[in-house]
N, C-alpha and C positions, 0 to 999 in steps of 0.2 A: 504494500500500500504506500502511495507517495504522500508528500506533505499535504497537498490539498485534500486528499481523501481523509487523512487523519484529522484535519481541521473540521470537516463537515460530518465525519462519520459515515460517509457514503463511499462505497467501493466501485460500483459500476452504474453509469448514468446513460440512459438511452433516450434520444429525442425522436419522436415519431411524428411525421406529417401525414395528413389524411387520416387522423386518428379518430374522427368522429363516427365512423361506421365501418362495416365490412372488414376487409383485411387489416386495416389499421387498428380497429378495435380488438380484433382477435389477437393481433401481435401484442397489444398492450396487456391483455389478460395473461398471455403466455409469458411475457417478459417479467411481469411482476411475480408470477408464480415461480420463476427461475431465479428470483432474487435481485433483479434489476430495479433501480429507481428510475422512474419514467416521467418524461415531459411530453405532454400531448398538445399537438397543434392541429387546427382545422378551422374552417370559416365560422362554424356555428358553436357558440358557447354552450348552448343547452346540450348539444350532441356530445361535446367533449366532456361535460359533466357526467353524462350517462356512461361514457366510457370509463371515466375515473371511478365511478361507483361500481361498475361491473368488474373492473380490474382489481380494486382494493389496493392495499399497499400504499407506497408513497408516490403520488402523481401530482405533477404541476400542470395546471391547465393554462394554456397560452393560445387563446383565439387568434387566428392569423390568416391573412390572405397571402399565400406563398408567392404570388406575383409581385408583391410589394417588397422591394429590396431593403428599404429602410426598416420596415416592420420585421423582416427576417433577422436583420442584424440586432435590432432591439430585443427580439425574442431570445436570440443566442446569448445576449448579455444577461437576460433574466435567468436562463438555465445555469450559466456559469456562476452568476452571482448567488444563486440559491444553493447549488450543489458543488461548485468549485471545479467542475470538470465535465467533459462529454467523452464517453467511451464508445458510443455507438449511435448510428443513425439508421432509421428505417424511413425511406422516402416513398410514401404510399399515396400521396395526393395525385389524382388523375382526372382527366377531362376528355370527353368525346361529345359528339353531337349526332342527332339522327340524320341531319343533312351533311353528309360526309363525303360524297363522291363529286367527281369533276362536273357532273351535269346539274348538281343542285347545291353545292357548297356556297357559303357566304365567306368572303375573304376575311372579314373582321373576325368571324368565329374561327376560321383557320388559324389566325395569329394567336387567338386566345388559347386554343387547344395546345399549340406549340409552347406558348408562354407557361402554361401549367405543367405540361408533361416533360418539357425539356429545360426551358429557361429557369424555372423555379428550382429544379433539381440542382443545376449548376450553381445557382445563387446560394442555396443552403450549404452545399458542399464547400463553396468558396468561403462562406462566412465562418464555418466551423473547422476548416482545415488546420488552423493552429492548434485547436483542441485535440483533433484526431492525431496530429503529429506528437503532441505531448503525451497522449495516452496510448500510442500505437493502436489507434482505434479501428473500428470496422464500420463500413457503410453498406447497407443493403438497399439497392435501387430497384424498386418494384416496377418492372417494365411490363412486358406482355409477350405471349406467344407470337403475336404479330411483330414484335421487335426482334424476334429470333428467326422467324420464317415468314415470308410475305403471305399475307392473307387479304385478298381484295376487299372483303366485306368490312374490314376494320376502318377503311376510309383513308383519304389522302393525308390529312393532318395527323391523325393518330398513328398511322403506320410510319410516317416520316419521323415524328417526334420520338416514338418508342424505339425505332431502329437506331436513331442517333445516340440513345442512352448506352448502347453497347460500346460505342467509341468513347463516350465520357468515362465509363468504367475502365476501359483499357488504358486510356491516357493517365487516369489517376493511379492505377496500379503500376504503370511503367515508370512514372516520375516520382512517386511517393513511397516506393518500397523501402528505400533507405531509412525512412522514418517509421517503418513498421505499419504503415497505413494499408488496409486491405479493403477492397470493394467487391461486391458481388452484383452481377447483372441477373436479376431474378425474373424469369419469363413464365408466368402462369398461363395455362390455357383457360378455358371457360370456368369462371368462379361464380357461384350463385350468390350474388350480392345485388344491392339496389343499382349498381352501375349498369346492369343489364337494361334498365329502363331507358337508357340513352340510345338504344338500338332502334333502327327504323322499324323492325319487327321484333317486338318484345317477346322473349321466350316464355312459354307457359310453365305451369308447375311441373308437368311431366318432364319437360326438357331440363329444368333446373335440378331435378332429382338425379340426373346423370352427370351433373357437373361436380367440380371440386367445391369444397366448402371453405369459408374463411379460416376455419381451424386447420384445414390441410395446409394452407399457406403459412399459417402461424408456426406450425411445427417445423416447416422447412426453414423459415426465417430464424427460428430459435437455434436450429442446428448450425447455421452460419454464425450467429452471434456468439454462441458458446464454444465454437471451435478454438483450439489452442492458437496462441499468438503466432506460431510459426506456420500455420496453415492458412492459405488463401484460396477461397472458392470463387474462381473468376466468374463463372456463369452456371446457372441452374435452370433447367426447363422442366416444368411440372405440368402434366397433362391429365385430364380425365381419360379413362380407358376408352370410352365412347366419344369420338370426335364428331363435331357437327359438320 
């Protein structure tokens, strides 16, 4: 345990974006159960509080729009001010739109999807990189199956932004290995969450029964978070047995 940890009594601190529902909420529950102290960020304060209650343990609630760079930096200062360190990130905030193809997309929405899925990830990583260097920390970037293998139904903006996350992770790993920083490009297939409501054709209950659950993803994330410091898991693809 280093000096900052001794001052706060906290050993491992995880910051989760997109923590208000779905995979982010499941990761919060899993991380707290594994002994992590957790900071929760998302746009809706009420949803973050529900996550904190569901997770139990020590949770700091930080309502945040990840597209706002100043707000991200202020939130990072809150986490470090409260706990003295950041050892892990799970970047689970995501965006898509039902109007996602070349023949019906709106360019303003395209830029917003890219801002959330790609720009915000880089913003949070950039803001916390000194902390990850200090702790030899780990970042799990929640991407998509569409970020690993092209899927036309995912849409122009979503496919482009999620595919780019693979390069973000690779460059981080290539340049920060000397500081012990590790990042994982996590590419889930279909997961039964409210995110599915953003599809042009929303899957029914029967289709969702065949999908992954948020808890499936949380177990995978926890495996990455709790791996030894000498182990880097560059990329993981997790799929339901039955593909759509």
